[in-house]
Residue frames as a rotation matrix with the C-alpha (Angstrom) as fourth column:
MET 1
0.140 -0.564 -0.814 81.21
-0.116 0.807 -0.579 69.23
0.983 0.176 0.047 53.54
ASN 2
0.854 0.218 0.473 81.43
-0.493 0.044 0.869 67.53
0.169 -0.975 0.145 56.89
THR 3
0.073 -0.915 -0.397 85.06
-0.161 0.382 -0.910 66.92
0.984 0.130 -0.120 57.80
PRO 4
0.792 0.214 -0.572 85.55
0.473 0.377 0.796 65.17
0.386 -0.901 0.198 61.15
LEU 5
0.493 -0.657 0.570 87.76
-0.793 -0.609 -0.018 66.80
0.359 -0.443 -0.821 63.77
VAL 6
0.766 -0.315 -0.560 90.62
0.353 0.935 -0.043 64.45
0.537 -0.165 0.827 64.65
GLY 7
0.178 -0.745 0.643 93.06
-0.660 -0.575 -0.483 64.86
0.730 -0.339 -0.594 67.50
ASN 8
-0.520 -0.452 -0.725 94.76
0.282 0.710 -0.645 63.31
0.806 -0.539 -0.242 70.48
CYS 9
0.550 0.818 -0.168 92.86
0.326 -0.025 0.945 62.98
0.769 -0.575 -0.280 73.75
PHE 10
-0.755 -0.537 0.377 93.67
-0.205 -0.352 -0.913 64.93
0.623 -0.767 0.156 76.89
LYS 11
0.047 0.805 -0.591 91.69
0.402 0.526 0.749 63.27
0.914 -0.273 -0.299 79.67
TYR 12
-0.785 -0.213 0.582 90.47
-0.382 -0.574 -0.724 64.92
0.489 -0.791 0.369 82.88
SER 13
-0.816 0.418 -0.399 88.27
0.573 0.672 -0.468 63.91
0.072 -0.611 -0.788 85.79
ASP 14
0.236 0.971 0.039 85.05
0.887 -0.231 0.399 65.36
0.397 -0.060 -0.916 87.23
ASN 15
0.812 0.324 -0.485 84.52
0.544 -0.722 0.427 68.95
-0.212 -0.611 -0.763 88.41
ILE 16
-0.380 -0.891 0.250 87.25
0.924 -0.352 0.150 70.67
-0.046 0.288 0.956 86.41
ASP 17
0.509 0.667 -0.544 86.47
0.689 -0.694 -0.208 74.25
-0.516 -0.269 -0.813 87.36
THR 18
0.843 -0.094 0.530 87.21
0.358 -0.637 -0.682 77.50
0.402 0.765 -0.503 85.60
ASP 19
0.759 -0.619 0.204 89.91
-0.605 -0.552 0.575 78.37
-0.243 -0.559 -0.793 88.17
VAL 20
0.167 -0.689 0.705 91.79
0.121 0.724 0.679 75.26
-0.978 -0.028 0.205 87.05
ILE 21
0.569 0.096 0.817 91.14
0.802 0.156 -0.577 75.90
-0.183 0.983 0.012 83.35
ILE 22
0.016 -0.597 0.802 92.54
0.433 -0.719 -0.544 79.44
0.901 0.356 0.247 83.61
PRO 23
-0.172 -0.139 -0.975 93.76
0.985 0.007 -0.175 80.50
0.031 -0.990 0.135 87.06
ALA 24
0.770 0.618 -0.159 92.46
0.633 -0.771 0.070 83.83
-0.079 -0.154 -0.985 88.35
ARG 25
0.209 -0.768 -0.605 95.99
0.299 -0.539 0.788 85.27
-0.931 -0.346 0.117 88.51
TYR 26
-0.773 -0.505 0.384 95.94
0.482 -0.074 0.873 85.46
-0.412 0.860 0.300 84.68
LEU 27
0.118 0.940 0.319 92.59
0.978 -0.054 -0.201 87.22
-0.171 0.336 -0.926 84.29
ASN 28
0.200 -0.114 -0.973 94.24
0.162 -0.976 0.147 90.62
-0.966 -0.187 -0.177 83.92
THR 29
-0.770 -0.431 -0.470 94.56
-0.397 -0.254 0.882 90.01
-0.500 0.866 0.025 80.17
SER 30
0.454 0.881 0.133 92.18
-0.359 0.317 -0.878 89.31
-0.816 0.351 0.460 77.35
ASP 31
-0.085 -0.596 -0.798 94.97
-0.996 0.027 0.086 88.27
-0.030 0.802 -0.596 74.98
GLU 32
0.822 0.560 -0.106 94.00
-0.567 0.822 -0.052 84.81
0.058 0.103 0.993 73.75
LYS 33
0.375 -0.757 -0.536 97.57
-0.035 0.566 -0.824 83.58
0.926 0.327 0.186 73.27
GLU 34
-0.560 -0.557 0.613 98.53
-0.595 -0.243 -0.766 84.67
0.576 -0.794 -0.195 76.77
LEU 35
0.201 0.723 0.661 95.47
-0.958 0.286 -0.021 82.94
-0.204 -0.629 0.750 78.24
ALA 36
0.849 0.123 -0.514 96.25
-0.335 0.878 -0.342 79.79
0.409 0.462 0.787 76.25
SER 37
-0.052 -0.981 -0.186 99.81
-0.291 0.193 -0.937 79.73
0.955 0.005 -0.295 77.58
HIS 38
-0.761 -0.181 0.624 98.41
-0.639 0.035 -0.769 79.17
0.117 -0.983 -0.142 81.09
CYS 39
0.218 0.934 -0.282 95.52
-0.853 0.323 0.410 76.87
0.474 0.151 0.867 80.21
LEU 40
0.863 0.333 -0.379 95.16
-0.133 0.875 0.466 74.01
0.487 -0.352 0.800 82.71
GLU 41
-0.009 -1.000 -0.009 98.64
-0.306 0.011 -0.952 74.65
0.952 -0.006 -0.306 84.15
ASP 42
-0.260 -0.096 0.961 97.57
-0.957 -0.105 -0.269 74.09
0.126 -0.990 -0.065 87.78
ILE 43
0.556 0.506 0.659 96.21
-0.581 0.804 -0.127 70.60
-0.594 -0.313 0.741 87.06
ASP 44
0.705 -0.317 0.635 98.40
0.593 0.754 -0.282 69.54
-0.390 0.575 0.719 84.11
ALA 45
0.343 -0.659 -0.670 101.69
-0.203 -0.748 0.632 71.41
-0.917 -0.081 -0.390 83.77
GLU 46
-0.641 -0.642 0.421 102.51
0.209 0.382 0.900 69.49
-0.738 0.665 -0.111 80.59
PHE 47
0.298 0.879 0.371 99.26
0.635 0.107 -0.765 70.33
-0.713 0.464 -0.527 78.78
ILE 48
0.811 0.098 -0.577 100.42
-0.234 -0.849 -0.474 73.52
-0.536 0.520 -0.665 77.07
LYS 49
-0.236 -0.956 -0.177 103.70
-0.722 0.050 0.690 71.86
-0.650 0.291 -0.702 76.05
GLU 50
-0.751 -0.080 0.655 101.96
0.146 0.948 0.283 68.80
-0.644 0.309 -0.700 74.59
VAL 51
0.252 0.966 0.055 98.73
0.301 -0.024 -0.953 70.15
-0.920 0.256 -0.297 73.07
ARG 52
-0.881 -0.432 0.192 98.59
0.287 -0.165 0.944 70.45
-0.376 0.886 0.270 69.29
GLN 53
-0.561 0.685 -0.465 96.09
-0.788 -0.614 0.047 72.16
-0.253 0.392 0.884 67.03
GLY 54
-0.128 0.641 -0.757 93.04
-0.684 0.496 0.535 69.92
0.718 0.587 0.375 66.72
ASP 55
-0.879 -0.222 -0.422 93.49
0.116 0.760 -0.639 67.96
0.463 -0.611 -0.642 69.94
ILE 56
0.067 0.998 0.001 90.47
-0.160 0.010 0.987 67.07
0.985 -0.067 0.160 72.06
ILE 57
-0.786 -0.188 0.589 89.65
-0.597 -0.018 -0.802 67.29
0.161 -0.982 -0.098 75.77
VAL 58
0.003 0.757 -0.654 87.61
0.046 0.653 0.756 64.45
0.999 -0.032 -0.033 77.27
ALA 59
-0.820 -0.267 0.506 86.36
-0.430 -0.297 -0.853 64.89
0.378 -0.917 0.128 80.83
GLY 60
-0.755 0.524 -0.394 83.96
0.646 0.695 -0.314 63.62
0.110 -0.492 -0.864 83.44
GLU 61
0.242 0.966 -0.088 80.99
0.946 -0.215 0.241 65.34
0.214 -0.142 -0.966 85.07
ASN 62
0.799 0.331 -0.503 80.47
0.518 -0.803 0.294 69.07
-0.307 -0.495 -0.813 85.57
PHE 63
-0.217 -0.914 0.342 83.27
0.974 -0.178 0.141 70.36
-0.068 0.364 0.929 83.34
GLY 64
-0.536 -0.108 0.837 83.68
0.401 -0.905 0.140 74.14
0.743 0.411 0.529 83.60
CYS 65
0.515 0.711 -0.478 82.02
0.765 -0.130 0.631 74.57
0.387 -0.691 -0.611 86.98
GLY 66
-0.336 -0.628 -0.702 82.87
0.874 -0.486 0.016 77.59
-0.351 -0.608 0.712 89.12
SER 67
-0.272 0.194 -0.943 82.85
0.025 -0.978 -0.209 81.19
-0.962 -0.080 0.261 88.06
SER 68
0.637 0.695 0.334 81.24
0.387 0.086 -0.918 82.42
-0.667 0.714 -0.214 84.87
ARG 69
0.030 -0.702 -0.711 84.43
-0.398 -0.661 0.636 83.69
-0.917 0.264 -0.299 83.28
GLU 70
0.945 0.291 -0.150 84.46
-0.217 0.214 -0.952 83.55
-0.246 0.932 0.265 79.51
HIS 71
0.184 -0.967 -0.173 88.26
-0.980 -0.194 0.039 83.37
-0.071 0.163 -0.984 79.71
ALA 72
-0.109 -0.242 0.964 88.04
-0.416 0.892 0.176 79.59
-0.903 -0.382 -0.198 80.36
PRO 73
0.593 0.313 0.742 86.62
0.451 0.634 -0.628 78.47
-0.667 0.707 0.235 76.99
ILE 74
0.915 -0.334 -0.225 88.70
-0.397 -0.650 -0.648 81.15
0.070 0.682 -0.728 75.24
ALA 75
0.058 -0.949 0.308 91.90
-0.910 0.077 0.408 79.72
-0.411 -0.304 -0.859 76.78
ILE 76
0.038 0.028 0.999 90.91
0.041 0.999 -0.029 76.19
-0.998 0.042 0.037 75.75
LYS 77
0.865 0.359 0.349 90.07
0.353 0.058 -0.934 77.17
-0.356 0.931 -0.077 72.17
ALA 78
0.782 -0.602 -0.164 93.19
-0.615 -0.698 -0.366 79.34
0.106 0.387 -0.916 71.81
SER 79
0.062 -0.781 0.622 95.38
-0.641 0.446 0.624 76.47
-0.765 -0.437 -0.473 73.05
GLY 80
-0.683 -0.301 -0.665 94.40
-0.727 0.367 0.581 74.50
0.069 0.880 -0.469 69.94
ILE 81
-0.749 0.480 0.457 91.69
0.168 0.805 -0.569 72.25
-0.641 -0.350 -0.684 71.37
SER 82
-0.914 0.392 -0.104 89.08
-0.195 -0.198 0.961 71.62
0.356 0.898 0.257 68.66
VAL 83
0.154 0.984 -0.089 86.31
-0.355 0.140 0.924 70.19
0.922 -0.111 0.371 70.86
VAL 84
-0.787 -0.253 0.562 85.59
-0.613 0.230 -0.756 69.31
0.062 -0.940 -0.336 74.49
ILE 85
0.018 0.763 -0.646 83.59
-0.254 0.628 0.736 66.16
0.967 0.151 0.205 75.24
ALA 86
-0.853 -0.258 0.453 82.42
-0.482 0.058 -0.874 65.64
0.200 -0.964 -0.174 78.81
LYS 87
-0.710 0.647 -0.278 79.85
0.693 0.713 -0.109 63.62
0.127 -0.270 -0.954 80.71
SER 88
0.537 0.843 0.012 78.25
0.836 -0.535 0.123 66.98
0.111 -0.056 -0.992 81.57
PHE 89
-0.511 -0.646 0.567 79.05
0.573 -0.748 -0.335 70.69
0.641 0.154 0.752 81.58
ALA 90
-0.470 0.340 -0.814 78.33
0.571 -0.587 -0.574 73.48
-0.673 -0.735 0.082 84.00
ARG 91
0.412 0.793 0.449 75.56
0.848 -0.153 -0.507 75.46
-0.333 0.590 -0.736 82.29
ILE 92
0.787 -0.125 -0.604 77.39
-0.172 -0.985 -0.021 78.82
-0.592 0.121 -0.797 82.18
PHE 93
-0.355 -0.934 0.030 80.49
-0.304 0.146 0.941 77.18
-0.884 0.325 -0.336 80.70
PHE 94
-0.238 0.371 0.898 78.28
0.764 0.643 -0.063 75.42
-0.600 0.671 -0.436 78.17
ARG 95
0.778 0.622 0.088 76.80
0.558 -0.621 -0.550 78.73
-0.288 0.477 -0.830 76.99
ASN 96
0.506 -0.668 -0.545 80.13
-0.447 -0.744 0.497 80.59
-0.737 -0.008 -0.675 77.07
ALA 97
-0.455 -0.684 0.570 81.72
0.130 0.582 0.802 77.85
-0.881 0.440 -0.176 74.94
ILE 98
0.130 0.593 0.794 78.96
0.940 0.180 -0.289 78.13
-0.314 0.785 -0.534 72.34
ASN 99
0.876 0.285 -0.390 79.20
0.220 -0.954 -0.203 81.93
-0.430 0.091 -0.898 72.41
ILE 100
0.241 -0.862 -0.446 82.90
-0.650 -0.484 0.585 81.88
-0.720 0.149 -0.677 71.54
GLY 101
0.562 0.092 -0.822 82.59
-0.797 0.324 -0.509 79.03
0.219 0.942 0.255 69.02
LEU 102
-0.656 -0.727 0.203 84.19
-0.755 0.628 -0.191 76.21
0.012 -0.278 -0.960 71.01
PRO 103
0.080 0.715 -0.695 82.39
-0.545 0.615 0.570 72.97
0.834 0.333 0.439 70.12
ILE 104
-0.710 -0.199 0.676 81.31
-0.690 0.393 -0.608 70.89
-0.145 -0.898 -0.416 73.10
LEU 105
-0.048 0.679 -0.733 79.53
-0.483 0.626 0.612 67.56
0.874 0.383 0.298 73.28
GLU 106
-0.078 0.088 0.993 78.13
-0.965 0.243 -0.097 65.45
-0.249 -0.966 0.066 76.09
ASN 107
0.219 0.132 -0.967 78.67
-0.417 0.909 0.029 61.71
0.882 0.396 0.254 76.30
SER 108
0.691 0.187 0.698 78.33
-0.721 0.119 0.683 59.57
0.045 -0.975 0.217 79.42
GLN 109
0.944 -0.219 0.246 80.71
0.171 0.964 0.202 56.76
-0.281 -0.148 0.948 78.38
LEU 110
0.714 -0.682 0.159 83.71
0.131 -0.092 -0.987 58.15
0.688 0.726 0.024 76.44
ALA 111
0.278 -0.641 0.715 85.56
-0.818 -0.549 -0.174 59.49
0.504 -0.536 -0.677 79.49
ASP 112
0.536 -0.037 0.844 85.42
-0.619 0.662 0.422 56.06
-0.575 -0.748 0.332 81.13
ASP 113
0.882 -0.062 0.466 86.69
0.293 0.848 -0.441 54.29
-0.368 0.526 0.767 78.02
CYS 114
0.769 -0.566 0.296 89.48
0.169 -0.267 -0.949 56.49
0.616 0.780 -0.109 76.67
ASP 115
0.434 -0.746 -0.504 93.05
0.797 0.057 0.601 57.15
-0.420 -0.663 0.620 77.73
LYS 116
0.526 -0.369 -0.766 95.27
-0.322 -0.920 0.223 60.16
-0.788 0.130 -0.602 77.33
GLY 117
-0.517 -0.804 -0.292 96.79
-0.519 0.023 0.855 60.10
-0.681 0.594 -0.429 73.86
ASP 118
-0.234 0.512 0.826 94.02
0.632 0.726 -0.271 58.08
-0.739 0.459 -0.494 72.21
LYS 119
-0.999 -0.033 -0.033 93.22
-0.008 -0.569 0.822 59.33
-0.046 0.822 0.568 68.71
ILE 120
-0.288 0.952 -0.105 89.65
0.478 0.048 -0.877 60.69
-0.830 -0.303 -0.469 68.68
SER 121
-0.916 0.144 0.375 87.50
0.305 -0.356 0.883 61.59
0.260 0.923 0.282 65.67
VAL 122
-0.459 0.780 -0.426 84.45
0.357 -0.277 -0.892 63.85
-0.813 -0.562 -0.151 66.07
ASP 123
-0.702 0.419 0.575 81.70
0.555 -0.184 0.811 64.36
0.446 0.889 -0.103 63.51
LEU 124
-0.908 0.309 -0.284 79.93
0.009 -0.662 -0.750 67.43
-0.420 -0.683 0.598 64.93
GLN 125
-0.619 0.687 -0.380 77.25
-0.752 -0.378 0.541 67.50
0.228 0.620 0.751 62.27
ASN 126
0.045 0.633 -0.773 76.05
-0.319 0.742 0.589 63.98
0.947 0.220 0.235 63.07
GLY 127
0.433 0.114 0.894 77.06
-0.891 -0.098 0.444 63.75
0.138 -0.989 0.059 66.74
ILE 128
0.953 -0.149 -0.263 79.36
0.140 0.989 -0.054 60.76
0.268 0.015 0.963 66.23
VAL 129
0.382 -0.863 0.330 82.59
-0.921 -0.324 0.217 60.34
-0.080 -0.387 -0.919 68.20
LYS 130
0.880 -0.184 -0.439 85.06
0.047 0.951 -0.304 57.57
0.473 0.247 0.845 67.45
ASN 131
0.475 -0.818 0.323 87.96
-0.589 -0.024 0.807 56.45
-0.653 -0.574 -0.494 69.54
LEU 132
0.683 -0.231 -0.693 90.19
-0.630 0.294 -0.719 55.41
0.370 0.927 0.055 66.65
THR 133
-0.416 -0.888 0.194 92.81
-0.850 0.305 -0.429 53.93
0.322 -0.343 -0.882 68.99
GLN 134
-0.730 0.180 0.659 90.34
-0.369 0.707 -0.603 51.58
-0.575 -0.683 -0.450 70.67
ASN 135
-0.907 0.384 -0.173 88.01
-0.049 0.313 0.949 51.16
0.418 0.869 -0.265 67.68
LYS 136
-0.459 0.799 -0.389 84.90
0.819 0.210 -0.534 52.28
-0.345 -0.563 -0.751 69.60
GLU 137
-0.694 0.323 0.644 82.07
0.262 -0.719 0.643 54.58
0.671 0.615 0.415 68.50
TYR 138
-0.606 0.475 -0.638 79.81
0.647 -0.172 -0.743 56.83
-0.463 -0.863 -0.203 70.57
LYS 139
-0.131 0.656 0.744 76.70
0.728 -0.446 0.521 58.84
0.673 0.610 -0.419 69.80
CYS 140
-0.787 -0.088 -0.611 76.26
0.496 -0.680 -0.540 62.35
-0.368 -0.728 0.579 71.17
GLU 141
0.405 0.909 -0.097 73.32
0.731 -0.386 -0.563 64.71
-0.550 0.158 -0.820 71.00
LYS 142
-0.512 -0.582 0.632 74.09
0.848 -0.459 0.264 66.95
0.136 0.671 0.729 68.06
PHE 143
-0.609 0.248 -0.753 73.33
0.159 -0.892 -0.423 70.65
-0.777 -0.377 0.504 68.08
PRO 144
0.526 0.814 0.248 70.51
0.523 -0.079 -0.849 72.08
-0.671 0.576 -0.467 65.98
PRO 145
0.288 -0.428 0.857 71.59
0.935 -0.068 -0.348 73.59
0.207 0.901 0.381 62.64
GLU 146
0.759 0.018 0.651 71.57
0.059 -0.997 -0.042 77.20
0.649 0.071 -0.758 63.90
ILE 147
0.816 -0.524 0.242 73.93
-0.352 -0.118 0.929 76.37
-0.458 -0.843 -0.281 66.79
GLN 148
0.368 -0.696 0.617 76.15
0.741 0.620 0.257 74.36
-0.561 0.363 0.744 64.45
GLU 149
0.467 -0.146 0.872 76.29
0.676 -0.577 -0.459 77.44
0.570 0.804 -0.171 62.19
LEU 150
0.931 -0.117 0.346 77.10
-0.296 -0.798 0.526 79.69
0.215 -0.592 -0.777 65.17
ILE 151
0.586 -0.750 0.306 80.02
0.058 0.416 0.908 77.42
-0.808 -0.514 0.287 66.09
ALA 152
0.310 -0.447 0.839 81.16
0.926 0.340 -0.161 77.19
-0.214 0.827 0.519 62.45
GLN 153
0.668 0.006 0.744 81.21
0.342 -0.891 -0.300 81.00
0.661 0.455 -0.597 62.27
GLY 154
-0.392 -0.916 -0.084 83.55
0.451 -0.112 -0.886 81.14
0.802 -0.386 0.457 65.28
GLY 155
-0.737 0.149 -0.659 81.02
0.644 -0.140 -0.752 82.30
-0.205 -0.979 0.007 67.84
LEU 156
0.166 0.956 -0.242 78.11
0.868 -0.258 -0.425 84.60
-0.468 -0.139 -0.872 68.51
ILE 157
0.068 -0.177 -0.982 79.77
-0.100 -0.980 0.170 87.85
-0.993 0.087 -0.084 67.41
ASN 158
-0.862 -0.441 -0.249 80.81
-0.294 0.037 0.955 86.54
-0.412 0.897 -0.162 63.99
TYR 159
-0.633 0.710 0.308 77.47
0.766 0.631 0.118 84.76
-0.110 0.311 -0.944 63.57
THR 160
0.259 0.757 -0.600 75.55
0.630 -0.603 -0.489 87.97
-0.732 -0.252 -0.633 64.35
LYS 161
-0.280 -0.455 -0.845 77.72
-0.358 -0.768 0.532 90.04
-0.891 0.451 0.052 62.00
LYS 162
-0.983 -0.080 0.165 77.04
0.107 0.483 0.869 87.57
-0.149 0.872 -0.466 59.20
LYS 163
-0.273 0.960 0.062 73.28
0.937 0.280 -0.208 87.62
-0.217 0.001 -0.976 59.88
LEU 164
0.411 0.399 -0.820 73.30
0.344 -0.900 -0.266 91.44
-0.844 -0.173 -0.507 59.85
GLY 165
0.716 -0.194 0.671 75.46
0.681 -0.021 -0.732 91.58
0.156 0.981 0.117 56.73
VAL 166
0.900 -0.430 -0.071 78.17
-0.364 -0.832 0.419 93.55
-0.239 -0.351 -0.905 58.52
């Protein structure tokens, strides 16, 4: 069954780096809830107070640039964000997000069209994003079935365990 992800939009600009997603001063923990409590605080102090389970980040170019820390997608996922949609992603962030089971999609137009708080629907299986507030639809490149399964399993570790029967 393919249930769309639906949430409110948190909108960010280009070049949101991993130091902004989770500041280095909090990298002394691997506790997901602790990381989430500081997610995006240097660029959006209200984010962690306003974010709800299932919400969606929409951003411009080069999201997740900077250091290769896996803490960044972990903090985003643990904060309740169900998917990140950006014009483009830094390659290491892209891979880290997939590895921890955080869905990400690229779309060149959505970030220009949406506003913070817009209700967004995402069909990961088919690569269809809808801005329900503005009644607009966008097509994204969908992941191949094995990557969709990896994300559905919650990341590479869970996916590998399932494949090995562990």
